[in-house]
Structures are given as C-alpha cells and as structure tokens.
C-alpha positions, 0 to 999 in steps of 0.5 A, a space after each residue: 800220168 803226164 799227158 803231152 798234147 801234141 797237136 796243133 791248133 787247127 785255125 792257126 796250123 801249119 799247112 802245106 804249100 798249095 792245100 787250102 788252109 782251115 776256116 771257120 764261120 760263126 752260124 748263129 751267137 747268143 750276143 746276135 740274138 740266137 739261142 746259141 754259138 754255132 760254129 761251121 768249119 773246113 778244111 783239108 784233110 792233111 791240115 795241122 796234126 793228121 794222118 795219111 791213109 794209103 789212099 792218099 797216094 794210092 787208087 786202090 788203097 785203103 780209106 780212113 775208116 778201113 784202118 785198123 784202130 789199134 795202128 793209132 794206139 799203142 806204145 810209141 818211141 820218141 827219137 831226137 833227130 834233125 836233117 836227113 834220116 839216113 838208112 843207118 839212123 833209122 836201123 839206130 832208132 829201131 834198136 833204141 825203141 827195141 832196148 825198152 820193147 818190141 811193141 814201142 819199135 812199132 811207133 816211130 815218132 820224130 822229133 825234129 826237123 828231119 826229112 826221111 830218106 827212101 833207104 830210110 823208109 825201106 828200113 821202116 818197111 823191112 822192120 815191120 813198124 805200123 806207124 811214123 810220125 813226125 814234125 813236118 807236114 810231109 813224110 819225105 822231101 818236101 818237094 818230092 814226097 811221093 816216092 817215100 809215100 807210095 813206099 810206105 802207105 804200100 806198106 800200110 804204114 800210118 803216117 802221123 804228119 805235123 805233130 809237136 814234140 818239142 815239149 817231149 823227151 826221147 823215150 817210150 809212151 803210150 800214143 792215142 792218135 786216133 782219126 776222125 771217122 771221116 768215110 772214103 778219106 785219104 786223111 783225117 786231122 787228130 787230135 793226138 796225144 802221148 801219155 806218160 805212165 810212169 809220171 
C-alpha cells in the first residue's frame, strides 16, 4: 500500500485572490515558561486544500456538515490534463475512468494546470459524478468562476480544490478527502490523501 498526501501545508498554501490568508499565533510556549506549547490559528474556509459545499454559491444549498461522507471517501480516477477541459475531454476522462470501474468514475481528479469549461461541467453533471477535484484554487475560470460553481454545486457535486498531484501517476486510487466538520460553513479545509492499494 502506498499513500500519497495530496494536500497543501496550510500556512504556506496558495490563496485565492482577495481571500484572507491563514495566520497562526503562539498562545503560550514551554520556552516561555508555560507547561505546554499552544497555538491558535485563523483561516478562510477556502485556503489551501479544501472542499466547497453547495452553500458557497447557493443560499439554499447544503453546508459542510450536511454532505454525505460517502462523497468524500471512495475510489477516484486521476487524469492528467493541462489547459481548458472541453466537453469532449470530459467525456474521454469519464470513459477512461469507467474502463477501470464505475465507482472510480464517480470521483474525478485532474492533474495539471486545468480549467473546467462550462460544457465540460455539464458532461460531469450528466454523468452523475459525486466529486471533482483539481489543483487550482477554484473550479472554472479564475476571473469568472460563478457559472461552473453554480452548475456543479447545484447538482451537489463536491468540489475538491487546491490538491497537489505532481507525484501521483494517472490511474485509480482510494480517496479520503473528508473535511473538518464546520457546522453551517460554505467550505472547509481537508487533509486529502490517495491510497494505491496495489503497492
């Protein structure tokens, strides 16, 4: 078994333009005479490696704690792609994933500097995937992410953003991307890992 950590370190992570950056503060320290070391921190729900809940773009959408755990954990297919993901690209990715298993085709992770087009998002919605992940801090064009987000979150597809797949070959893995249980939140950080059960 081989485990790939596909998460960013929080305090050095990528931050979407305009979002607050993660910060930490030492509350007390052993070196300072305290009995223990204690840290407090603050961050945006969408810093680093995180999930988007439907409530992020839909006021009546589910919040983090309302999403079924099964969406975050299960077999996933890693596909390498750079540039715009077209509808045809999305169809081919799903076809490749299905050649391994129907379960793997439910969770699609894109390795590379990819932007999901609206037409590709429509394909993924029609294919009834439950999770889509990419290495960018957003799904869809960075300067106009709303349309793709609304379409996919409206279909209750979990968006896993800010993952790191450079060391992960294309193929099928067991994914665990369960987020922190933040009641009422529109998103949450997660420690996402991929497991290759064949190694």
